N, C-alpha and C positions, 0 to 999 in steps of 0.2 A: 504494500500500500504506500502510495506517495504521500509525503508530508508536505506541508506548505513550503518549507525550504526547498525541497526537491522540485516542486512545481515552479517556484520562483526562479531557481537556478536554470531549469530547462527553458523557461520563457526568456530569460536573459540570453541564454546561449543561442536560441533560435532567432532572436531579433538583433543580435550583435553584428556589427560590421566586421568584414574580414580582418581589418586592421586591429580590431579589439579582441580577437580570439588569440589564444596561444599558438605557438608555432606548430605544435603537435595536432591540435584540433580535438574536437569532442569525440569524433569517431575513433581515433586511435587510442584515446583514453579508455573508451568502452572496451575496445579489443584487448587492451592490456589487462583490464580488470578481469575479463572473461578468461584470458589465457592464464592468469594467476590462479583463478579458481580451478581450472582444469589441471593444473600442475600440483594441486594439493594431493597428498597421499591418500586421504580418505575418498576423494572423488575418483582418483585413478583406480584404487582398489575395488570400489563398488562397480565401476564401469567394466573393468576387466572381468570381475566375477559374473556380472550379468551376461556379458558376451560369451563367456565360457559355458555358462548354463544353457544358453540358446544353442551353442555349437554342440554340446553333449546330447541334447535332446534330438537335434537333427542327425547327429552321427549314429545314434542308436535307432533312429526311425520313429515315426509317429504312427503308433498302432492302436492307441486307445484314447478315450476321452481324457484320461489323466495326463497323457502326453500333451494334448492341446492346452490343458490348464497350465502345465508347466511352461509352455511356450508363451502363453498370455501373461503369466506372472513375471517371467524373465524379461519379456518385452516391455511390460509396464515399469519394471524397475529401471531398465535402460532409458526409457523415455523420461522418467522422473529425474534421472541423473542429467540428461541433456537439458531438460527444462530448468534445472537449478542453475545452469550456466547463464541462461537468458534472464532469470529473475533479478530484480534489483536487489542490491545489498541491503540488508536490514541491520539495525543496531542490535547488538547482542548484549 
């Protein structure tokens, strides 16, 4: 959820003249934040685990409804990890 400060900062950034923005720009700052999140050990570990889970189910074959449930669970876990990269940083 955006706070008033986040909204005000975003509004200033979108209305700023090119000479008023930093040399790196807003987009590169967002990319750096997302890259930093992706390089965290907990994110990498969960992402690798979910991909391995998907790969193991596919390697053994899908022969029952339980296999489909495992694929759905592993895929949801992977999508949640990917979505966490796009989510705005919250105060902890």
